[in-house]
C-alpha positions in Angstrom: 14.9 -15.1 -22.6 16.9 -12.1 -21.5 20.1 -13.2 -19.6 21.8 -11.4 -16.8 25.1 -11.4 -18.8 23.6 -10.1 -22.1 25.0 -13.1 -24.0 25.6 -11.0 -27.2 27.7 -12.4 -30.0 30.8 -10.0 -29.9 31.7 -10.4 -33.6 28.1 -9.4 -34.8 26.7 -6.0 -35.1 23.6 -5.0 -33.1 21.5 -5.6 -36.2 22.9 -9.1 -36.7 22.6 -10.0 -33.0 18.9 -9.1 -33.2 18.3 -10.8 -36.5 20.2 -14.0 -35.8 17.2 -16.0 -34.4 15.0 -14.9 -37.2 17.6 -16.1 -39.8 17.6 -19.5 -38.1 13.8 -19.5 -38.3 14.1 -19.0 -42.1 12.3 -15.7 -42.1 12.6 -13.6 -45.3 15.0 -10.7 -45.4 12.0 -8.3 -45.6 10.5 -9.9 -42.5 13.8 -9.7 -40.6 14.4 -6.0 -41.5 10.8 -5.1 -40.4 11.1 -6.9 -37.1 14.6 -5.5 -36.3 13.7 -1.9 -37.2 10.5 -2.1 -35.2 12.3 -3.4 -32.1 15.2 -0.9 -32.6 12.7 2.0 -32.7 11.0 0.8 -29.5 14.3 0.5 -27.7 15.9 3.6 -29.2 18.6 1.7 -30.9 18.2 3.1 -34.4 21.5 4.8 -34.3 23.5 1.8 -33.0 22.4 -1.0 -35.4 25.8 -1.1 -37.2 27.9 -1.1 -34.0 29.5 -4.0 -32.4 28.6 -4.8 -28.7 32.1 -3.6 -27.5 31.2 -0.1 -28.7 28.0 0.1 -26.6 27.4 1.0 -23.0 26.1 -1.6 -20.5 22.5 -0.2 -20.8 22.7 -0.3 -24.6 23.9 -3.9 -24.5 21.0 -4.8 -22.3 18.6 -3.2 -24.7 20.0 -5.2 -27.5 19.5 -8.4 -25.5 15.9 -7.3 -24.9 15.5 -6.4 -28.6 16.7 -9.9 -29.6 13.7 -11.3 -27.7 11.2 -8.7 -29.0 11.9 -9.5 -32.7 10.6 -13.0 -32.1 7.2 -11.6 -30.9 6.9 -14.1 -28.0 4.0 -14.6 -25.7 6.2 -14.9 -22.7 9.4 -13.1 -21.8 11.8 -14.5 -19.2 14.1 -11.8 -17.6 16.9 -13.2 -15.4 18.1 -10.2 -13.3 18.6 -8.1 -16.5 19.7 -5.0 -14.6 22.1 -6.5 -12.0 25.3 -5.7 -14.1 24.4 -2.1 -14.5 25.5 0.8 -12.3 22.9 2.7 -10.3 22.0 5.5 -12.8 21.7 3.0 -15.7 19.6 0.7 -13.6 17.0 3.4 -13.0 17.0 4.5 -16.7 16.8 0.9 -18.0 14.1 0.0 -15.4 12.0 2.9 -16.8 12.5 1.6 -20.3 11.4 -1.9 -19.4 8.3 -0.5 -17.7 7.5 1.5 -20.9 8.2 -1.6 -23.0 5.8 -3.6 -20.8 3.0 -1.0 -21.3 3.5 -1.1 -25.0 3.0 -4.9 -25.2 -0.2 -5.6 -23.2 -0.7 -9.0 -24.7 2.7 -10.4 -23.6 3.6 -11.8 -20.3 6.9 -11.0 -18.6 8.3 -13.2 -15.9 11.0 -11.2 -14.2 13.5 -12.6 -11.7 15.1 -10.0 -9.3 16.5 -9.6 -5.8 15.9 -5.9 -6.0 12.6 -5.0 -4.3 12.4 -1.6 -6.1 12.4 -3.4 -9.5 9.8 -5.8 -8.3 7.5 -3.1 -6.8 7.7 -0.8 -9.8 7.6 -3.3 -12.7 5.3 -6.1 -11.5 1.5 -6.4 -11.6 1.9 -9.5 -9.4 4.9 -10.5 -7.3 5.8 -14.1 -6.1 8.1 -13.9 -3.1 10.2 -17.0 -2.8 11.7 -18.0 0.6 12.6 -21.1 2.5 12.3 -23.4 -0.6 8.8 -22.3 -1.2 6.4 -19.4 -1.9 6.1 -16.9 0.9 3.3 -14.8 -0.7 1.7 -14.0 -4.0 0.0 -10.6 -4.6 0.1 -7.2 -6.1 3.0 -4.9 -5.0 0.7 -2.9 -2.7 -0.9 -6.0 -1.2 2.5 -7.3 -0.2 3.4 -3.9 1.3 0.1 -3.2 3.1 -0.9 -6.7 4.2 2.1 -9.1 4.3 1.3 -12.7 5.2 4.3 -13.3 7.3 7.4 -11.6 8.9 9.7 -12.5 6.0 7.5 -10.6 3.4 6.9 -7.8 5.9 10.7 -7.2 6.3 11.6 -8.0 2.7 9.3 -5.4 1.1 10.1 -1.9 2.1 13.3 -0.1 2.9 14.3 0.2 5.6 12.8 -3.0 6.8 9.7 -3.1 9.0 10.3 -2.8 12.7 9.3 -5.9 14.8 8.8 -5.4 18.5 7.6 -7.9 21.1 4.1 -7.4 22.5 1.1 -9.0 24.1 -2.6 -8.9 23.3 -4.5 -7.3 26.2 -7.8 -6.7 24.6 -9.5 -8.6 21.7 -12.3 -7.8 19.3 -12.6 -6.1 15.9 -9.8 -3.8 17.1 -7.0 -5.4 19.0 -5.1 -3.7 21.9 -1.5 -4.6 22.5 1.0 -3.7 25.2 4.7 -3.5 24.4 7.6 -3.8 27.0 9.6 -1.1 25.1 6.6 1.2 25.1 4.1 2.6 27.6 0.4 2.0 28.0 -1.1 0.3 25.0 -1.6 0.7 21.2 -4.3 -0.6 19.0 -4.3 -2.4 15.6 -7.2 -2.7 13.1 -6.9 -6.4 13.2 -9.7 -8.7 14.5 -8.9 -11.2 17.3 -11.1 -13.6 19.3 -11.3 -14.2 23.0 -8.8 -17.1 22.9 -6.1 -14.6 21.8 -6.1 -12.8 25.1 -2.5 -12.9 26.4 -1.1 -14.0 23.0 2.6 -13.2 22.5 3.0 -11.3 19.2 5.5 -9.4 17.2 4.1 -5.9 16.5 5.2 -4.7 13.1 5.4 -1.0 12.2 7.1 0.3 9.1 9.7 3.1 9.7 7.7 5.5 7.5 4.6 4.8 9.7 6.3 5.7 13.0 4.9 8.9 14.5 6.6 10.9 17.3 4.2 11.4 20.2 4.0 13.1 23.6 1.0 11.0 24.6 0.7 8.5 27.4 0.3 5.5 25.0 3.1 4.6 22.6 4.8 1.6 21.0 8.4 2.4 21.6 10.7 4.9 23.3 14.4 5.0 22.8 17.5 7.1 22.5 18.4 8.3 19.0 21.8 6.9 18.2 22.3 7.8 14.5 20.5 10.4 12.3 20.5 10.2 8.6 19.3 13.6 7.2 18.3 12.9 3.6 16.4 16.2 3.0 12.9 15.0 2.2 13.1 12.6 5.1 15.1 12.0 8.3 15.9 8.5 9.4 16.4 7.9 13.1 18.2 4.8 14.3 17.5 4.1 17.9 20.1 2.6 20.3 19.7 -1.2 20.5 18.1 -2.6 23.6 20.3 -5.7 23.2 23.3 -6.5 21.0 21.5 -9.2 19.1 18.5 -7.0 18.3 18.0 -5.0 15.1 17.8 -1.3 15.8 14.3 0.3 15.7 14.2 2.8 12.8 11.8 5.7 12.2 11.6 7.6 8.9 10.2 11.1 9.6 9.1 13.5 6.8 11.1 16.6 6.5 14.2 17.9 8.3 14.7 17.2 12.0 17.7 18.7 13.7 19.1 18.3 17.2 17.4 14.9 17.8 20.6 12.8 18.2 21.0 11.6 21.8 17.4 12.5 22.7 14.7 10.0 24.0 11.8 10.0 21.6 8.5 8.1 22.0 7.0 6.6 18.8 3.5 5.4 18.0 1.5 4.6 14.8 -1.9 4.8 13.3 -4.0 1.6 14.1 -4.4 1.0 10.4 -0.6 0.8 10.0 0.1 -1.7 12.8 0.7 -5.3 11.9 0.5 -8.3 14.3 2.4 -11.5 13.8 2.3 -14.8 15.9 4.7 -17.6 15.1 5.9 -15.6 12.1 2.4 -15.4 10.5 0.1 -12.4 10.3 -3.0 -12.6 12.4 -4.9 -11.2 9.3 -4.4 -14.5 7.4 -5.5 -17.1 10.0 
């Protein structure tokens, strides 16, 4: 197990911290040296083996904690938010190191607890999303992103969170047509519905990065741009709230967009990127 707080022995060197469990297991000195040196090479700790933990950075201490597990050659690793105590740049660097470590040990299983969706999306082959005292969804990172089972997963995966807008089903079939009070005309979703779904009240989900500005007669949302975040590669638009209790609708547009603050912009989305939820559940999973 790799703890959130490192849990290193402060009076022991890096080498002794990594070797301690092997000494308790009565391994021979040769076996211990081989295991420690092998783990140190994988984690790039060769030059730090004779240092005490207080002489290491946070990222190096976390690598020592991981190395203490590696030397035991376990079948299953348990990571308890191992990066939460690191600053932003160290988190990225250590996350990459853990990803490389995972690739180098294909026969080992890693169970990794995190509240950071970026860590989950980049490190996991399968994600278990926990919510409301149970499991909200299990799947690969892209399955959770592209086909969330419920509104919780839809808004938990992805940043900024998915926009949810009230709508009503006005045409059923292999492709569903929906009207939205905050839009005009109708939009379509590549989600099948049956005749009984006519008039069904739904929440229409569109991710900010899937929002497309349009001059057409049919669109999902139109609003006044209240805040603009110009990030260079993308521009995030925050629309004025229609009600104080509502979350703002957000659009993430590729590239640089100037002089849009205060303007009314109409937004739509490709039918393959439109999600429909009824009573919190996706219509895809009925």
